[in-house]
C-alpha positions in Angstrom: 33.2 44.9 43.8 30.2 45.0 41.7 29.3 43.0 38.7 28.8 45.1 35.1 27.6 43.5 32.3 29.0 44.7 28.6 27.5 44.0 25.6 29.5 43.1 22.3 27.7 42.9 19.2 28.9 39.9 17.1 28.7 40.1 13.3 26.2 36.8 12.6 28.8 34.9 10.4 31.4 35.0 13.2 28.4 34.2 15.9 27.9 31.4 13.7 31.7 30.2 13.0 32.1 30.5 17.1 28.9 28.1 17.5 30.0 25.9 15.1 33.6 25.7 16.5 31.7 25.3 20.6 29.8 22.6 18.9 33.1 20.5 17.6 34.8 21.0 20.9 32.4 20.1 23.1 30.1 18.0 21.3 32.3 16.1 19.1 35.7 16.4 21.1 37.6 18.1 17.7 40.1 20.7 19.7 42.5 21.4 17.1 46.0 20.7 18.5 48.2 23.4 18.1 50.7 24.1 17.1 50.3 22.9 13.9 53.1 20.4 12.7 53.6 22.6 9.3 54.4 26.1 10.6 53.7 28.6 7.7 57.8 28.8 6.7 57.3 25.4 5.5 54.1 26.2 3.5 55.8 28.9 1.9 59.0 27.1 1.5 56.9 24.5 -0.3 54.9 27.2 -2.3 58.3 28.0 -3.7 59.7 24.6 -4.7 56.9 23.7 -6.2 56.7 26.9 -8.7 59.9 26.7 -9.3 59.2 22.7 -10.5 56.3 23.7 -12.7 58.4 27.0 -13.9 61.5 24.3 -15.1 58.7 22.2 -16.7 56.8 25.0 -18.6 60.2 26.2 -19.9 60.4 23.2 -22.0 57.1 23.7 -23.5 57.1 25.7 -27.1 56.1 29.5 -26.0 52.3 30.4 -27.0 52.9 34.1 -27.3 56.2 35.6 -27.9 56.9 38.4 -25.2 58.2 41.8 -26.9 59.2 44.5 -24.6 59.6 48.0 -26.4 63.1 49.8 -26.2 64.4 46.5 -24.3 68.0 45.9 -24.2 68.6 42.7 -26.3 71.0 41.1 -24.0 68.3 41.0 -21.4 66.1 37.8 -21.5 62.8 38.7 -20.7 61.0 36.1 -18.4 57.1 36.4 -17.7 55.7 37.1 -14.0 54.3 33.7 -14.3 57.3 31.8 -14.5 59.8 33.8 -12.6 61.2 32.0 -9.6 63.0 35.2 -8.4 60.0 37.1 -8.7 58.0 34.1 -6.1 61.2 33.9 -3.9 60.9 37.6 -3.2 57.5 37.8 -2.7 57.6 34.8 -0.3 60.5 36.8 1.4 58.2 39.6 2.1 55.6 37.7 3.8 57.8 36.2 5.5 59.0 39.4 7.0 56.0 40.5 7.7 
């Protein structure tokens, strides 16, 4: 069987990262243990909790800007995106699916 050589061009940024990884793994014995104790689902759920707590506490603050929606039904309560917990949950669910 004939041995062939394949040349792969590696970008400098990636090459530097691979060299650093090689150094830490072989010289410093710092191999990352997988799987990580904290998985992505836990991180996403923690983010939603953090977001909800911040939104709840900021709801007690006096609003700096009054949001007026033209032609909006007056019975609908407008919640800005940065304080909308349901929107945050929907975004996290979308990340969880992909």
